[in-house]
Structures are given as structure tokens and as C-alpha cells.
C-alpha positions, 0 to 999 in steps of 0.5 A: 785674279786674271783681268779681261783686257781688250787689245788695242793697236796703233794703226793707219800709220802710212801716208800716201803711197808709203805703208807702215804696218799691215792693217788688213792682217792686224785688224781681225786680231784686235779689239780697238784701233788707234787710227792716226789722224794726220798728225804723226802719220795718216791721211784721209784715204788711210783713215777711210781704209782703217774705218772700213776695216774696223767696221768689217771686223767690228773693231772699235775706232779711236783717234790717235792724236799727236803733235804735227810732226810727220818727219819725226813720227810724232816722237819729238816734243813740241811747245804746244799747249793751251787753246792751240793744243785744244784746237789741234786735237779737235782738228784731228778728232774731227777728221777721223770722226767725220770719215767714220760717221760717213761710213756708219761708224764713230770714234769712241775714244782718244789716245795721244801718240808719242811725245804728246802722250809722254807730255800729258803724263809729265805736265798736268797743264797739258793733261788738262788741255787734252781733257778739255779737247776730248770733253768738248767733242762729246761726253762719252768719248773716253781718254786713254792714259797710261796705267801707273799707280793711279794718281788722284789728280788725274782722276779728279781732273777727269771727273771735273771734265766729265770724262771716263779714263781707260787705263792702258799697259803695253805688252810689247814695251819694257818698263821702268821701276816707276811704271813708265815705259823704257825709252826706245833707245834703252836695252829691253825697251822692245820685247820679242813676240814670246816676251810680249805674250808673257808680259801680256799675261803678267799684266792681266794678272797684275804681276808685271815686273821690270827686266830686273824683277821689280814688281810694277803695280798696274791696273789696266783696262786695255793692252797696247801693241804697235803695228810698226814693231818688227814681227808685229803680226807674229807678236800680236797673234801670240799675245791674242792667243795668250790672253784668250787661253789664260 
């Protein structure tokens, strides 16, 4: 049975005069934009530009929160937890939501980026801190987490915080046999446009397999693609076409 999946993309990852990814070309192809909030990338003007594009194309806006690590693009682990991490997340969510509301839109979900995303999956304390921050903002703000065999602890924690989870899978990344993403330095970590389109369809049919052919059970609500991947526009178009025709 094929599941209807939304397509989300990491956006707004430039800074000042430096651009990364073609937000203008990608926005019409996706359903939800994960907009960088100034932690790993992005600034006030870049956020505003993404908000305007999202509003024009009726694309959902999400806060792509991260460790404060522009030099490492948010991919380096940092020793942040507890109230300090909650404060950092509220600061980033508030920045994007403030700009969105000024332009007649709003943030509807939160997705951690890079090292913070992986830390959330590996450390229940950090997961709790992130859920606490999201629930503080407003009750209908969803949290995006990786679609692996759904563990009861994460679900129970979300219930305790009154949160709705969105489970995501990755169309353009290779998987381990445990349902986690292959490290970017590993062979097969980054897929070609044709491979990504094929994997998107497999995920929609819950038939995802690793490069070695092992079945990985994922039950996803949304598919992620990356705007900074080489050939991103070609890849996203191929994925969009594959999903729409499947």
C-alpha cells in the first residue's frame, strides 16, 4: 500500500551575501520548508525571503533549529542541554515565527538540524529538552523526528508534553540496517537523483532497503531532501514526479 507523503526541504541556509541552495527554484516543488533560524545558517533577511517565498507558494513553514555553529554548519556536537538548550531553541523559533507572523504566516513545526538532530535521537534527555521547548511555544507546533521502528519512550514523552510527532524519512540519504542515516563520509551516504527518486517511492510503499538489500521498516509521514546536495533541483524534481505518479 502506497502512503501519501509530504516533501520537506532544508532551506534558507545562506548567510548575508553567501547563498546556499536555490530557494526560489525549490520552493514550488515542496510542501514544507525547514527554514534555518540563525544557528547553523540563515539570518533575518534570509528568513524573511524564505517566508515570502513560502507564502507565495502556499508552502508550510518550519523552524530548522540547531546548535550555534555556523562555521561547522551545525554538524559538530556541542555540550548543550537543559534550560540552556531550551532557551536556545526558543530564541531560534521565536526569530522565525516573529518574521512569519509579520508577513501573515506562522511556523507550524520544528525540526532540529544536523548534530542536534542526531543528539536528540541518541539522548533521551536532549529529546526531553527539545520537546519541552516546542511545547512551550504553542501546543499545536509539531516536532519532526526520524522515522525508525517507533519506540514507545519517544511516543510516551510526546504524549506527556502534549506534542504531535511527524515522522520523516530521507529520500536522498543512505540508511544503516538499524534505520539510521549513514554518516556523510560513508560510501552510499548521498544518493544520485535517480537513486533518490527510487528510494522515495520505496519509502512511500514501506519497502526501504539498505545498499546491501536489508529491509528497513519505516513508517513515515514526510520525506526530507536537502537544498545543498549537488544537483538538488534535478533531484527534487525527480522525487516530486516519482511521488506524484506513483
